[in-house]
C-alpha positions in Angstrom: -18.8 14.9 -98.6 -18.0 18.6 -98.1 -20.5 18.8 -95.3 -19.1 15.7 -93.6 -15.6 17.1 -93.9 -16.6 20.3 -92.2 -18.4 18.2 -89.5 -15.2 16.2 -89.0 -13.2 19.4 -88.4 -15.7 20.6 -85.8 -15.6 17.2 -84.1 -11.8 17.2 -84.1 -11.7 20.6 -82.3 -14.4 19.5 -79.9 -12.5 16.3 -79.1 -9.2 18.1 -78.5 -10.9 20.7 -76.4 -11.9 18.0 -73.9 -8.2 17.3 -73.2 -7.3 20.9 -72.5 -9.3 21.3 -69.3 -8.1 19.4 -66.3 -6.1 16.4 -67.6 -4.4 15.9 -71.0 -6.7 13.1 -72.1 -9.6 13.5 -74.5 -13.1 12.2 -73.8 -13.8 8.7 -75.0 -17.2 9.9 -76.2 -15.7 12.7 -78.3 -12.9 10.5 -79.6 -15.4 7.8 -80.7 -17.6 10.5 -82.3 -14.6 11.8 -84.2 -13.7 8.3 -85.3 -17.2 7.6 -86.4 -17.3 10.7 -88.5 -14.0 9.8 -90.1 -15.4 6.3 -90.9 -18.6 7.8 -92.4 -16.5 10.0 -94.7 -14.3 7.1 -95.7 -17.3 4.8 -96.4 -19.1 7.5 -98.5 -16.0 8.3 -100.6 -14.9 4.6 -101.0 -18.4 3.5 -102.0 -18.8 6.4 -104.5 -15.5 5.5 -106.0 -16.5 1.9 -106.4 -19.7 2.9 -108.1 -17.9 5.0 -110.6 -15.1 2.5 -111.3 -17.3 -0.6 -111.4 -20.9 0.5 -112.3 -22.0 -2.9 -113.6 -23.0 -5.9 -111.4 -20.3 -8.4 -110.9 -22.6 -11.2 -110.0 -26.2 -10.4 -111.2 -27.8 -13.8 -110.4 -26.9 -14.1 -106.7 -29.7 -14.5 -104.0 -30.5 -11.5 -101.9 -29.5 -13.4 -98.7 -25.8 -13.0 -99.6 -26.1 -9.3 -99.8 -28.0 -9.2 -96.5 -25.3 -11.3 -94.8 -22.6 -9.1 -96.2 -24.4 -5.9 -94.9 -24.7 -7.6 -91.5 -21.0 -8.4 -91.4 -20.1 -4.8 -92.4 -22.4 -3.4 -89.7 -20.7 -5.5 -87.0 -17.2 -4.3 -88.3 -18.4 -0.7 -87.9 -19.6 -1.5 -84.3 -16.2 -3.2 -83.7 -14.3 -0.1 -84.8 -16.5 2.2 -82.7 -15.9 -0.1 -79.7 -12.2 0.3 -80.4 -12.7 4.1 -80.0 -13.8 3.4 -76.4 -10.9 1.0 -75.8 -8.5 3.8 -76.9 -10.3 6.6 -75.1 -10.4 4.8 -71.7 -6.9 3.1 -72.1 -8.7 -0.3 -71.7 -6.0 -2.0 -73.7 -3.6 -1.5 -70.7 -5.5 -3.9 -68.5 -6.2 -7.6 -68.7 -3.2 -8.2 -70.9 -3.8 -11.9 -71.2 -5.4 -14.1 -73.9 -7.7 -15.9 -74.3 -8.8 -15.3 -70.7 -8.9 -12.0 -68.9 -6.8 -12.8 -65.9 -8.1 -16.3 -65.5 -11.7 -15.3 -66.3 -13.7 -15.3 -69.5 -15.8 -12.5 -68.1 -13.8 -10.6 -65.5 -15.2 -9.6 -62.1 -16.4 -6.0 -61.8 -17.7 -5.9 -65.3 -21.0 -4.3 -64.2 -20.1 -2.6 -60.9 -21.1 0.9 -62.2 -24.5 2.4 -61.8 -26.5 3.2 -63.8 -26.0 -0.1 -65.6 -25.4 1.2 -69.1 -22.4 3.3 -68.0 -20.4 0.1 -67.8 -20.4 -0.1 -71.6 -18.8 3.3 -72.0 -16.7 3.9 -68.8 -15.9 0.5 -67.2 -12.6 -0.7 -68.7 -13.3 -4.3 -68.0 -16.6 -4.2 -69.8 -15.3 -2.2 -72.7 -12.4 -4.6 -73.3 -14.7 -7.6 -72.9 -17.2 -6.2 -75.4 -14.4 -5.5 -77.9 -13.2 -9.1 -77.6 -16.8 -10.4 -77.8 -17.4 -8.5 -81.1 -14.1 -9.9 -82.4 -15.3 -13.5 -81.6 -18.6 -12.7 -83.4 -16.7 -11.6 -86.5 -14.6 -14.7 -86.4 -17.8 -16.6 -86.9 -19.6 -14.3 -89.3 -16.9 -13.6 -91.9 -16.0 -17.3 -92.4 -19.7 -18.1 -92.6 -20.1 -15.5 -95.3 -17.1 -16.9 -97.1 -18.5 -20.4 -97.0 -21.9 -19.3 -98.2 -20.4 -17.5 -101.2 -18.3 -20.5 -102.1 -21.6 -22.3 -103.0 -22.2 -19.9 -105.9 -20.4 -19.3 -109.2 -18.9 -15.9 -108.4 -16.8 -13.8 -110.7 -13.0 -14.4 -110.3 -12.6 -10.9 -108.9 -15.3 -11.5 -106.3 -13.6 -14.7 -105.2 -10.3 -13.0 -104.8 -11.9 -10.2 -102.7 -13.6 -12.7 -100.4 -10.4 -14.7 -100.0 -8.5 -11.5 -99.1 -11.3 -10.5 -96.7 -10.9 -13.8 -94.8 -7.1 -13.5 -94.8 -7.3 -9.9 -93.5 -9.5 -11.1 -90.6 -6.8 -13.5 -89.5 -4.2 -10.8 -89.7 -6.3 -8.3 -87.8 -7.0 -10.8 -85.0 -3.3 -11.6 -84.8 -2.6 -7.9 -84.6 -5.2 -7.4 -81.9 -3.9 -10.2 -79.7 -0.3 -9.1 -80.1 -1.2 -5.5 -79.2 -2.9 -6.7 -76.1 -0.2 -9.1 -74.9 2.6 -6.6 -75.5 0.6 -3.9 -73.6 -0.2 -1.7 -76.6 3.1 -0.6 -78.1 2.5 2.4 -80.4 3.6 0.7 -83.6 1.3 -2.3 -83.1 -1.5 -0.1 -81.9 -1.3 1.9 -85.1 -1.1 -1.3 -87.2 -4.2 -2.7 -85.5 -6.1 0.5 -86.2 -4.9 0.5 -89.8 -5.9 -3.2 -90.0 -9.4 -2.3 -89.0 -9.7 0.1 -91.8 -8.4 -2.5 -94.3 -10.9 -5.0 -93.0 -13.7 -2.5 -93.4 -12.5 -1.8 -97.0 -12.7 -5.5 -97.9 -16.2 -5.6 -96.3 -17.3 -2.7 -98.5 -15.7 -4.4 -101.6 -17.6 -7.6 -100.8 -20.8 -5.6 -100.4 -20.2 -4.0 -103.8 -19.5 -7.3 -105.5 -22.6 -8.9 -104.0 -25.0 -6.0 -104.7 -28.0 -6.5 -106.9 -28.6 -3.0 -108.2 -26.3 -1.5 -110.8 -25.0 2.0 -110.5 -26.2 4.5 -113.0 -25.0 8.1 -113.5 -27.7 10.7 -113.8 -28.1 12.0 -117.4 -29.7 15.3 -116.5 
């Protein structure tokens, strides 16, 4: 944790430095790297705290597929948050402020006009916003699917409550994202959307912890 904290400080300086050269706007690459480091620190601390507070298995007899599905959902949420870093770093939220279509198109024209091809994922605002939306749609399928799968098993009451809140937070986060887009990214809504992403990630980590199959044990030497 100490090393990650130091790395985050270095990345923060490196990010801010990119906005002190020609234009007062930081690099989307450095911004996303700074965001990713912050997320890594948060996940590490949060998971360690959960292990210390709840070392025993909540649901010891669950099949491994639930844990794997939960890990997959969490991975997509992490990718979603990182894609949000590129949205923020390129101001992609200030274009295509319509929903569900992007100015009368599901996939807007000009998505892949840059060369080389892969640069569109990181610098083309149309592609960046489209990918962010696409990942959101994927989560709108994956999280309810995980919820329905878990409903088939006799979970502990605490686990059921966490999964219910996880699903509810998805609805709130999607509503915040759509509102932020349609209102052309007011600061208050933008901050709430960012905070909602962290809360959604937290519920994903809680779900992973509830569905895990290996108990935490403190070292005795």
